[in-house]
VOPAGU-2260 file (C-alpha; in pm, 1 decimal, decimal comma):
REM VOPAGU-2260
SITE   aa  ch    i         X         Y         Z
SITE  MET   A    0    2646,7    2317,3    -434,6
SITE  LYS   A    1    2606,6    2437,2     -85,6
SITE  ASN   A    2    2612,1    2189,8     219,5
SITE  GLY   A    3    2310,0    2031,4     351,2
SITE  TYR   A    4    2131,2    1761,3     193,1
SITE  PRO   A    5    1891,7    1661,9      26,3
SITE  LYS   A    6    1836,7    1959,9    -210,0
SITE  ILE   A    7    1504,7    1822,6    -352,2
SITE  PHE   A    8    1241,1    1612,7    -172,0
SITE  ILE   A    9     991,7    1415,2    -387,8
SITE  SER   A   10     680,3    1351,8    -208,3
SITE  HIS   A   11     482,2    1049,0    -358,6
SITE  ALA   A   12     274,7     734,6    -270,0
SITE  HIS   A   13     433,7     402,0    -285,2
SITE  HIS   A   14     208,3     317,3    -582,8
SITE  ASP   A   15     389,4     602,9    -783,5
SITE  ARG   A   16     719,4     451,2    -735,5
SITE  GLU   A   17     818,7     430,0   -1118,4
SITE  LEU   A   18     688,2     797,4   -1162,2
SITE  ALA   A   19     926,5     900,3    -892,3
SITE  VAL   A   20    1225,4     707,0   -1051,3
SITE  LEU   A   21    1157,4     894,7   -1392,3
SITE  LEU   A   22    1161,0    1241,2   -1239,6
SITE  THR   A   23    1461,0    1128,5   -1018,5
SITE  ASP   A   24    1648,1    1050,1   -1346,9
SITE  TYR   A   25    1540,3    1371,9   -1505,0
SITE  LEU   A   26    1688,7    1573,2   -1232,0
SITE  LYS   A   27    2019,3    1383,1   -1229,8
SITE  SER   A   28    2048,6    1398,6   -1607,9
SITE  VAL   A   29    1958,3    1759,7   -1639,6
SITE  TYR   A   30    2107,7    1909,7   -1314,9
SITE  ARG   A   31    2381,8    1653,0   -1246,0
SITE  PHE   A   32    2237,0    1594,3    -895,1
SITE  GLU   A   33    2400,4    1303,8    -697,8
SITE  ASP   A   34    2203,4    1051,7    -509,2
SITE  ARG   A   35    2232,4    1241,5    -185,2
SITE  ASP   A   36    2091,9    1550,0    -354,2
SITE  ILE   A   37    1743,7    1389,4    -387,2
SITE  ARG   A   38    1527,7    1232,2    -127,8
SITE  CYS   A   39    1295,4     970,1    -293,8
SITE  SER   A   40    1192,3     705,5     -63,0
SITE  SER   A   41    1112,2     446,7    -323,2
SITE  ILE   A   42    1475,4     448,9    -461,6
SITE  PHE   A   43    1734,7     263,9    -242,3
SITE  ASN   A   44    2020,6     518,9    -299,7
SITE  ASN   A   45    1773,6     817,4    -233,4
SITE  SER   A   46    1587,2     677,3      62,0
SITE  THR   A   47    1613,4     728,7     412,3
SITE  GLU   A   48    1936,1     603,9     587,8
SITE  VAL   A   49    1901,4     241,5     738,1
SITE  GLY   A   50    1855,7     264,1    1115,8
SITE  LYS   A   51    1681,4     585,9    1116,1
SITE  ILE   A   52    1330,0     653,1    1265,1
SITE  VAL   A   53    1138,3     730,0     934,5
SITE  ASP   A   54     917,3    1009,7    1065,4
SITE  GLU   A   55    1212,8    1180,1    1219,9
SITE  ALA   A   56    1406,9    1139,6     907,2
SITE  LEU   A   57    1130,0    1252,2     683,6
SITE  LYS   A   58    1112,3    1600,3     907,8
SITE  ARG   A   59    1483,6    1639,6     876,3
SITE  ASP   A   60    1503,9    1592,1     511,5
SITE  ILE   A   61    1209,2    1823,0     449,8
SITE  LYS   A   62    1376,7    2091,7     667,7
SITE  ASN   A   63    1696,1    2063,4     476,7
SITE  ALA   A   64    1555,0    2044,6     132,4
SITE  ILE   A   65    1528,3    2368,5     -50,2
SITE  GLY   A   66    1201,0    2254,6    -242,0
SITE  VAL   A   67     937,8    1981,1    -249,6
SITE  ILE   A   68     802,5    1823,0    -569,0
SITE  ALA   A   69     468,8    1650,0    -479,5
SITE  LEU   A   70     325,7    1364,9    -711,3
SITE  LEU   A   71     -49,9    1401,4    -649,2
SITE  SER   A   72    -185,5    1115,0    -848,4
SITE  TYR   A   73    -519,2     973,7    -696,8
SITE  GLU   A   74    -318,7     741,5    -472,3
SITE  GLY   A   75     -86,6    1023,8    -360,1
SITE  LEU   A   76    -381,8    1251,4    -270,4
SITE  HIS   A   77    -490,2     978,2     -44,6
SITE  SER   A   78    -167,4     889,6     118,0
SITE  THR   A   79    -103,0     967,3     491,3
SITE  TYR   A   80     256,2    1018,8     429,0
SITE  VAL   A   81     212,6    1264,1     137,9
SITE  LYS   A   82     -26,6    1465,3     345,0
SITE  PHE   A   83     236,7    1460,3     639,8
SITE  GLU   A   84     516,6    1567,4     405,8
SITE  LEU   A   85     317,1    1846,8     243,6
SITE  GLY   A   86     198,2    1974,9     575,3
SITE  ALA   A   87     561,2    1972,0     707,8
SITE  SER   A   88     672,2    2152,9     401,1
SITE  TRP   A   89     392,1    2429,2     410,7
SITE  ILE   A   90     480,7    2490,7     794,5
SITE  LEU   A   91     837,8    2518,0     711,6
SITE  GLY   A   92     777,3    2771,5     431,8
SITE  LYS   A   93     939,1    2535,6     171,8
SITE  ILE   A   94     879,8    2577,1    -176,5
SITE  ILE   A   95     624,6    2318,8    -307,1
SITE  ILE   A   96     588,1    2230,6    -675,1
SITE  PRO   A   97     257,4    2015,0    -686,2
SITE  VAL   A   98     195,9    1808,0    -989,1
SITE  MET   A   99    -162,8    1695,4   -1008,1
SITE  GLY   A  100    -205,0    1370,2   -1190,7
SITE  PRO   A  101    -465,9    1264,1   -1445,6
SITE  GLN   A  102    -821,3    1276,5   -1331,9
SITE  ALA   A  103    -711,8    1381,8    -973,1
SITE  LYS   A  104    -854,9    1723,3    -984,3
SITE  GLY   A  105   -1130,6    1763,2    -738,2
SITE  TYR   A  106    -969,5    1526,2    -488,5
SITE  GLU   A  107    -728,0    1810,6    -352,4
SITE  LYS   A  108    -975,5    1866,0     -81,9
SITE  HIS   A  109    -781,5    1582,6      94,0
SITE  LEU   A  110    -502,6    1805,4     142,5
SITE  GLY   A  111    -688,5    2018,4     388,3
SITE  PRO   A  112    -573,7    2371,9     437,7
SITE  ILE   A  113    -275,4    2335,3     162,7
SITE  ARG   A  114    -531,4    2243,4     -93,7
SITE  GLY   A  115    -516,0    2607,2    -224,9
SITE  LEU   A  116    -161,0    2563,0    -356,4
SITE  ARG   A  117    -122,1    2642,5    -713,5
SITE  TYR   A  118     -26,2    2328,4    -901,0
SITE  ILE   A  119      48,1    2168,1   -1247,6
SITE  GLU   A  120    -211,0    1965,7   -1411,4
SITE  ILE   A  121     -49,3    1682,3   -1595,8
SITE  GLU   A  122    -293,0    1665,0   -1861,8
SITE  ALA   A  123    -250,7    2035,5   -1950,0
SITE  VAL   A  124     -95,5    2093,6   -2283,2
SITE  ASP   A  125     173,0    2297,4   -2134,9
SITE  ALA   A  126     227,8    2060,2   -1849,9
SITE  GLU   A  127     590,8    1955,0   -1942,0
SITE  GLN   A  128     715,8    2329,6   -2000,5
SITE  ALA   A  129     534,9    2433,5   -1679,7
SITE  LEU   A  130     704,1    2176,8   -1460,0
SITE  ALA   A  131    1058,3    2234,4   -1613,2
SITE  LYS   A  132    1051,5    2605,9   -1564,2
SITE  ASP   A  133     900,6    2561,7   -1204,9
SITE  ILE   A  134    1206,6    2330,7   -1126,7
SITE  HIS   A  135    1453,5    2575,7   -1305,4
SITE  ARG   A  136    1299,6    2868,9   -1121,5
SITE  LEU   A  137    1331,1    2709,1    -773,4
SITE  LEU   A  138    1696,1    2605,6    -844,4
SITE  THR   A  139    1774,0    2954,0    -991,0
SITE  ALA   A  140    1616,5    3126,0    -678,7
SITE  LYS   A  141    1833,8    2915,8    -448,5
SITE  HIS   A  142    2152,6    2957,4    -650,4
SITE  LEU   A  143    2195,8    2582,7    -733,5
SITE  LEU   A  144    2231,7    2615,2   -1096,5
SITE  SER   A  145    2617,3    2617,0   -1105,2
SITE  ALA   A  146    2628,1    2239,9   -1229,5
SITE  ALA   A  147    2328,9    2266,8   -1441,0
SITE  SER   A  148    2366,4    2104,3   -1790,4
SITE  ASP   A  149    2348,3    2328,0   -2110,2
SITE  ASN   A  150    1966,8    2236,7   -2162,2
SITE  PRO   A  151    1780,8    2293,3   -1831,2
SITE  PHE   A  152    1441,6    2260,3   -2030,9
SITE  ALA   A  153    1521,7    1900,7   -2163,2
SITE  SER   A  154    1238,5    1685,4   -2230,9
SITE  LEU   A  155    1019,7    1564,0   -1943,5
SITE  ASN   A  156     836,2    1356,6   -2184,5
SITE  ASN   A  157     891,7    1022,5   -2027,7
SITE  PHE   A  158     763,8    1134,3   -1702,2
SITE  ILE   A  159     463,6    1323,8   -1835,4
SITE  THR   A  160     391,3    1025,3   -2051,9
SITE  TYR   A  161     396,1     768,3   -1784,8
SITE  PHE   A  162     199,8     980,7   -1534,2
SITE  LYS   A  163     -94,3    1019,6   -1800,5
SITE  LYS   A  164     -87,1     658,8   -1865,1
SITE  HIS   A  165     -45,9     480,6   -1541,9
SITE  GLY   A  166    -198,0     756,7   -1314,6
SITE  SER   A  167    -546,1     732,5   -1459,6
SITE  VAL   A  168    -802,8     621,0   -1202,0
SITE  ARG   A  169   -1092,2     605,5   -1453,1
SITE  VAL   A  170   -1090,8     410,2   -1771,7
SITE  ASP   A  171   -1385,7     444,6   -2019,4
SITE  PHE   A  172   -1532,2     108,6   -2124,6
SITE  ALA   A  173   -1829,0     279,4   -2315,2
SITE  GLY   A  174   -1665,7     173,1   -2643,8
SITE  ALA   A  175   -1659,5    -196,2   -2566,8
SITE  SER   A  176   -1934,5    -433,4   -2479,3
SITE  VAL   A  177   -1835,2    -719,5   -2247,7
SITE  GLU   A  178   -1992,9   -1039,6   -2132,0
SITE  VAL   A  179   -1940,6   -1368,3   -1986,2
SITE  VAL   A  180   -2059,9   -1676,7   -2193,2
SITE  TYR   A  181   -2066,1   -2041,5   -2146,7
SITE  PRO   A  182   -2021,8   -2032,7   -1764,5
SITE  GLU   A  183   -2007,0   -2377,4   -1602,5
SITE  ARG   A  184   -2000,5   -2493,8   -1255,5
SITE  ASN   A  185   -1862,0   -2811,8   -1151,6
SITE  SER   A  186   -2075,4   -2979,7    -868,1
SITE  THR   A  187   -1775,8   -3121,4    -693,1
SITE  VAL   A  188   -1608,9   -2995,2    -402,8
SITE  PRO   A  189   -1436,5   -2731,8    -413,8
SITE  LYS   A  190   -1680,3   -2576,2    -647,7
SITE  ILE   A  191   -1528,6   -2490,0    -972,1
SITE  LEU   A  192   -1649,1   -2225,7   -1207,2
SITE  ASN   A  193   -1522,3   -2186,0   -1576,7
SITE  GLY   A  194   -1602,9   -1894,9   -1792,9
SITE  ARG   A  195   -1524,8   -1752,9   -2118,1
SITE  VAL   A  196   -1522,3   -1358,3   -2178,3
SITE  LYS   A  197   -1654,0   -1238,0   -2502,7
SITE  ILE   A  198   -1559,5    -883,8   -2615,5
SITE  TYR   A  199   -1744,0    -668,9   -2873,9
SITE  GLY   A  200   -1549,7    -386,3   -2990,0
SITE  ALA   A  201   -1190,0    -287,2   -2844,7
SITE  LEU   A  202   -1106,8    -268,0   -2461,1
SITE  PRO   A  203    -988,3      82,2   -2361,5
SITE  GLU   A  204    -612,1     125,4   -2318,2
SITE  ASN   A  205    -512,0      35,3   -1983,0
SITE  GLY   A  206    -863,5    -127,3   -1929,3
SITE  HIS   A  207    -851,5    -449,8   -1706,6
SITE  LEU   A  208   -1114,6    -710,4   -1625,4
SITE  TRP   A  209   -1187,1    -888,5   -1296,8
SITE  VAL   A  210   -1419,6   -1135,9   -1185,0
SITE  ALA   A  211   -1546,9   -1039,6    -853,6
SITE  VAL   A  212   -1774,0   -1160,3    -577,1
SITE  VAL   A  213   -2056,9    -926,6    -524,2
SITE  ASP   A  214   -2379,2    -952,8    -299,3
SITE  VAL   A  215   -2736,8    -930,0    -418,3
SITE  ALA   A  216   -2734,0    -569,0    -345,7
SITE  LYS   A  217   -2435,6    -512,9    -576,2
SITE  ARG   A  218   -2196,8    -442,4    -303,9
SITE  LEU   A  219   -1831,9    -535,2    -372,3
SITE  LEU   A  220   -1714,0    -812,9    -134,2
SITE  TRP   A  221   -1395,4    -957,7    -313,0
SITE  PRO   A  222   -1202,3    -918,1    -646,8
SITE  LYS   A  223   -1133,9   -1280,4    -720,7
SITE  GLN   A  224    -947,3   -1306,6   -1039,7
SITE  HIS   A  225    -771,6   -1069,7   -1295,1
SITE  ILE   A  226    -834,3   -1158,6   -1661,2
SITE  GLU   A  227    -486,6   -1079,7   -1814,0
SITE  ALA   A  228    -464,0    -913,7   -2151,5
SITE  GLY   A  229    -525,9   -1140,3   -2426,6
SITE  GLN   A  230    -681,0   -1394,4   -2185,8
SITE  ASP   A  231   -1049,9   -1469,7   -2274,9
SITE  SER   A  232   -1133,3   -1735,5   -1992,7
SITE  PHE   A  233   -1113,6   -1773,4   -1626,0
SITE  HIS   A  234   -1110,5   -2045,2   -1376,8
SITE  LEU   A  235   -1232,3   -2018,7   -1010,4
SITE  GLU   A  236   -1254,0   -2234,1    -715,2
SITE  GLU   A  237   -1460,6   -2183,8    -406,6
SITE  HIS   A  238   -1475,7   -2393,4     -73,5
SITE  GLY   A  239   -1810,7   -2268,5      17,0
SITE  THR   A  240   -2165,0   -2422,6     -37,9
SITE  PRO   A  241   -2385,0   -2277,5    -309,3
SITE  SER   A  242   -2645,6   -2102,3    -172,9
SITE  PRO   A  243   -2900,5   -1905,8    -423,6
SITE  GLY   A  244   -2938,8   -1528,2    -347,1
SITE  GLU   A  245   -2623,6   -1492,6    -123,6
SITE  LEU   A  246   -2364,3   -1401,1    -350,2
SITE  ASP   A  247   -2337,2   -1315,7    -712,7
SITE  ILE   A  248   -2034,3   -1318,1    -948,7
SITE  TRP   A  249   -1975,2   -1019,4   -1174,0
SITE  LEU   A  250   -1735,3    -899,2   -1440,2
SITE  ILE   A  251   -1595,9    -563,7   -1371,4
SITE  GLY   A  252   -1387,4    -329,7   -1565,0
SITE  VAL   A  253   -1128,0    -107,6   -1393,1
SITE  GLY   A  254    -812,1      94,2   -1471,7
SITE  PRO   A  255    -432,8      29,9   -1368,9
SITE  VAL   A  256    -472,6     201,9   -1038,5
SITE  VAL   A  257    -760,5       5,3    -916,9
SITE  THR   A  258    -610,7    -313,5   -1059,2
SITE  GLU   A  259    -301,5    -245,0    -847,1
SITE  ARG   A  260    -529,4    -215,0    -541,0
SITE  PHE   A  261    -726,2    -509,0    -624,3
SITE  ALA   A  262    -406,7    -712,2    -663,0
SITE  LEU   A  263    -277,4    -603,1    -328,1
SITE  TRP   A  264    -619,7    -671,2    -161,9
SITE  GLN   A  265    -622,5   -1014,4    -320,4
SITE  LYS   A  266    -266,6   -1097,7    -168,1
SITE  GLN   A  267    -290,2    -916,0     158,0
SITE  GLY   A  268    -649,4   -1005,8     253,2
SITE  ASP   A  269    -951,3    -799,6     349,5
SITE  ALA   A  270    -773,2    -544,5     559,3
SITE  LYS   A  271    -664,5    -372,4     233,5
SITE  GLY   A  272   -1014,9    -413,8      94,2
SITE  ALA   A  273   -1110,2     -56,4     162,7
SITE  TRP   A  274   -1382,1     -61,4     -75,2
SITE  THR   A  275   -1554,8    -373,1      92,1
SITE  GLY   A  276   -1929,4    -338,5      96,6
SITE  PHE   A  277   -1953,9     -32,1    -146,4
SITE  HIS   A  278   -2221,5     -51,4    -407,3
SITE  LEU   A  279   -2070,2    -110,7    -748,0
SITE  ASP   A  280   -2259,6     205,8    -886,6
SITE  ASP   A  281   -2102,0     411,6    -631,7
SITE  LEU   A  282   -1741,9     296,5    -710,2
SITE  GLU   A  283   -1785,4     435,9   -1077,6
SITE  GLU   A  284   -1626,4     765,7    -954,6
SITE  LEU   A  285   -1314,3     557,6    -864,0
SITE  GLY   A  286   -1305,6     361,9   -1189,1
SITE  VAL   A  287   -1487,8      56,1   -1092,7
SITE  TYR   A  288   -1751,7     -48,8   -1366,1
SITE  ALA   A  289   -1992,0    -340,7   -1336,4
SITE  LEU   A  290   -2010,5    -491,6   -1680,8
SITE  ASP   A  291   -2179,6    -819,0   -1671,5
SITE  LYS   A  292   -2342,9   -1028,8   -1400,7
SITE  ILE   A  293   -2275,1   -1399,3   -1419,4
SITE  THR   A  294   -2629,5   -1504,2   -1389,9
SITE  GLY   A  295   -2742,5   -1791,2   -1167,0
SITE  LEU   A  296   -2392,6   -1862,1    -999,6
SITE  THR   A  297   -2383,1   -1788,3    -645,7
SITE  TRP   A  298   -2190,1   -1886,4    -339,7
SITE  ILE   A  299   -2198,4   -1810,3       9,7
SITE  LYS   A  300   -1914,7   -1640,0     165,6
SITE  ASN   A  301   -1678,8   -1881,6     377,1
C-alpha cells in the first residue's frame, strides 16, 4: 500500500461503536488492513493518537484518507462530529460511502448541503451486495487491492444484521397491550411506589419498558426506571411531597436507541435530557410511546 494513513475513515456516532467495530473487522479480514489503515475513533488502536488535538487530528486524517464510510443511524445523523467529518470530506472531494440506517430516511435533512449524496439503505434487500461493491470499487479506483483476500465480497452479514437490529429508532408496540396493575404507594418518607407490569401478547423484539415522570399535560420530565427483559415489577423512591395534579407516572415503550439515551439521561442528569418538556404524542416519531398511565399516583418535582 502507498504511504499515508489512514486509508479508510469511518465516520460514526459514539452510540454506534459496536457497529463501527464490525465494519472495521470486515475491512481487516477481507482487505488485510492493519490498524493504521483505518481511522475509527471508537476503537483504541484505530483512534486518534494520544496528545493530539482531536479536531485537528480529524481534519488531518480525513485529508489523508482515500475514502470515508459514514454510518448514518438516527444518532449519526444528529451527531455534530459526523456532520463535521462529512462536511470536511465533501469539501476535500473525498469519496464518501454513506450507509443510511433503519428508519433514518427522512432525517438526512440534518446533513445540510451534502444531504443529496447517494446512499445505501441498510434495509434494502441488496444492501450487503451494494456496500461490498462500493468498498471494492473505492479501493480498486485507488489501486489499493494488492493485499486483498481472494473473496472481496465476503459476507457483511454481521454488520448488516447488527445495524438493522440495534439501529432502529421506532419499535412497534401495536401487537402488545401493556398496563400497570396493583400499584401501591407507601406513605412513609421517602415516598415509595411499587408496581407490577402486566403484558397481553408479546412485546416487540428490542422493545423496552420504562417508568417515567410526566406532567399533567403529558410532557416528559424524567425517565425513572428501565424495566428489564423478563422483569414484571418496579420499585421507585421519591423524596418529594405528593401533590395531586402536579406530576403523573407513566409506563412508556421505546426502542434500543431511545433506551440508551434514557440510560445516559438517568446517569448524567438533565443536561442529557434533550427531550425534557416534549409532549409524549410528539415523541412517537422518535420511538417513545405512552402505554399506560399509573392513575392516581402523582409527585411534585424536587
